[in-house]
MIDREN-10095 format. One record per residue (C-alpha): residue in one letter; x, z, y; residue number from 1. Coordinates in steps of 0.5 Angstrom, whole numbers. Example, Ala and Ser with C-alpha at 12.3 -4.5 7.8 and 13.67 -1.06 7.14 Angstrom:
REM MIDREN-10095
 rest    px    pz    py  nr
    A    25    16    -9   1
    S    27    14    -2   2
This chain:
REM MIDREN-10095
 rest    px    pz    py  nr
    M    -1     0     0   1
    L     3    -1     6   2
    H     3     3    13   3
    D     2     2    20   4
    S     7     5    25   5
    R     6     7    31   6
    H    13    10    33   7
    R    16     7    40   8
    L    23     4    41   9
    N    27     9    44  10
    A    33    10    50  11
    R    35    15    45  12
    P    37    12    38  13
    D    33    17    32  14
    T    35    15    25  15
    R    31    21    22  16
    P    26    16    18  17
    R    19    17    19  18
    H    13    14    16  19
    T     6    18    16  20
    A     1    15    21  21
    P    -7    18    23  22
    A   -11    17    17  23
    K   -17    13    22  24
    A   -11     8    25  25
    F    -8     7    18  26
    R   -14     5    16  27
    S   -17     0    21  28
    A   -11    -4    21  29
    A   -10    -5    14  30
    R   -12   -11    13  31
    A    -9   -14    19  32
    L    -2   -11    17  33
    R    -4   -14    10  34
    A    -5   -21    13  35
    I     1   -21    16  36
    V     5   -19    10  37
    A     2   -26     7  38
    I     4   -30    14  39
    A    11   -27    13  40
    T    12   -29     5  41
    M     9   -36     7  42
    A    14   -36    13  43
    F    21   -34     9  44
    A    19   -41     5  45
    A    16   -47    11  46
    I    21   -43    16  47
    G    28   -42    14  48
    L    30   -37    12  49
    S    36   -40     6  50
    P    35   -37    -1  51
    S    40   -33    -1  52
    A    38   -29     5  53
    A    31   -28     1  54
    V    28   -29    -5  55
    A    24   -36    -5  56
    Q    17   -34    -5  57
    P    11   -39    -5  58
    A     7   -41     1  59
    P     0   -39     1  60
    E    -5   -43     6  61
    G    -2   -41    13  62
    T    -1   -47    19  63
    V     3   -48    25  64
    K     0   -49    30  65
    A     4   -49    36  66
    Q    12   -49    37  67
    H    14   -46    44  68
    G    21   -45    45  69
    D    24   -42    39  70
    W    18   -39    37  71
    Q    13   -42    33  72
    V     5   -39    33  73
    V     4   -39    26  74
    C    -3   -38    23  75
    K    -8   -37    17  76
    A   -15   -36    14  77
    P   -19   -31    17  78
    P   -19   -25    12  79
    P   -25   -23     9  80
    G   -32   -21    14  81
    S   -28   -23    20  82
    T   -28   -31    24  83
    K   -22   -30    27  84
    E   -15   -33    25  85
    V   -10   -29    24  86
    C    -4   -31    27  87
    A     3   -29    29  88
    L     9   -31    34  89
    V    15   -32    30  90
    Q    23   -34    30  91
    S    26   -33    23  92
    V    35   -35    24  93
    T    41   -32    21  94
    A    47   -29    23  95
    E    52   -35    26  96
    D    58   -32    23  97
    R    55   -30    14  98
    N    49   -35    13  99
    N    47   -30     8 100
    V    45   -25    13 101
    G    38   -27    17 102
    L    32   -24    20 103
    T    24   -26    21 104
    V    21   -24    28 105
    Y    14   -22    29 106
    F     9   -21    34 107
    Q     3   -19    32 108
    K    -4   -18    36 109
    F    -9   -13    32 110
    S   -16   -14    33 111
    N   -17    -6    37 112
    G   -11    -9    42 113
    T    -6    -6    39 114
    K     1   -10    39 115
    V     7   -10    34 116
    L    14   -12    34 117
    R    15   -13    26 118
    V    22   -16    23 119
    F    24   -17    16 120
    A    31   -16    14 121
    P    34   -18     7 122
    L    35   -13     2 123
    G    41    -9     1 124
    V    41    -7     9 125
    L    43     0    10 126
    L    37     4    12 127
    P    39    10    15 128
    P    42     7    21 129
    G    35     3    23 130
    L    34    -3    27 131
    G    37    -3    34 132
    L    35    -7    38 133
    K    38   -10    46 134
    I    36   -16    51 135
    D    41   -18    55 136
    N    45   -14    53 137
    K    42    -8    54 138
    D    40    -2    50 139
    V    32    -2    48 140
    G    33     3    42 141
    H    32     3    35 142
    A    26     3    30 143
    P    27     5    22 144
    F    26     2    17 145
    L    18     2    14 146
    R    18     0     7 147
    C    22    -6     2 148
    H    19   -11    -1 149
    S    22   -16    -7 150
    F    24   -20    -1 151
    A    26   -16     5 152
    C    25    -9     8 153
    Y    21    -9    15 154
    A    22    -5    21 155
    Q    16    -4    27 156
    V    15    -2    33 157
    V     8    -2    37 158
    A    10    -7    44 159
    E     7    -3    50 160
    D     8    -7    56 161
    K    14    -6    58 162
    L    18    -8    52 163
    I    13   -14    52 164
    D    15   -16    60 165
    Q    23   -15    58 166
    L    21   -19    52 167
    K    17   -24    57 168
    T    23   -25    62 169
    G    30   -24    59 170
    K    33   -30    56 171
    S    36   -27    49 172
    A    35   -21    44 173
    I    40   -18    40 174
    F    37   -14    33 175
    I    43   -10    30 176
    I    43    -8    23 177
    F    48    -5    19 178
    Q    51    -7    11 179
    T    55    -1    12 180
    E    56     5    16 181
    E    62     2    20 182
    A    60    -5    21 183
    G    53    -6    25 184
    I    51   -14    24 185
    G    48   -16    31 186
    I    44   -22    30 187
    P    41   -27    37 188
    I    34   -28    38 189
    S    32   -33    43 190
    L    26   -31    47 191
    A    26   -38    50 192
    G    18   -41    49 193
    F    16   -32    47 194
    K    12   -33    55 195
    E     9   -39    53 196
    A     6   -37    46 197
    L     4   -30    48 198
    P    -3   -33    50 199
    A    -4   -36    43 200
    L    -6   -29    41 201
    D   -11   -27    45 202
């Protein structure tokens, strides 16, 4: 079962894993989270993480509806009981010097208005340090990894207005993962097109 996260990126790193969420919030978001993992599975196969970066998955139904700069708008059919497609802004990259290390970044807006930034990292990532984020070389904070699937581990934060503004106005973001305690790997993500793609989630 998936766990929704209400963690927020903090200016001071917090490496303590936190896995709980209010039961009400979990129930309201569980269906949307399951749909996003389905989109994630599709995007790993369709958007281009190398086979060594993630286990190849059969692509479920889903469509790339638009391309804005370096971001794709990926949608799949509405879940049972809903008439609205489940869409996310997606970008997938590999480290410049390590072709077997890649990330897939999702930005999702739930039906209750909550906006979430979710990052999938390859299996084997060191979990306790969490995921670091810099935007235009400024530290934004850290987020804990919440869960590992058969194809990746993911970290997730609720994206508040300040972070969204940074993503809309910034030029590049660097997500930092650790494979050992001594060595962090910075993987750049382009922010070109994020602002233009964002209205697709409304």
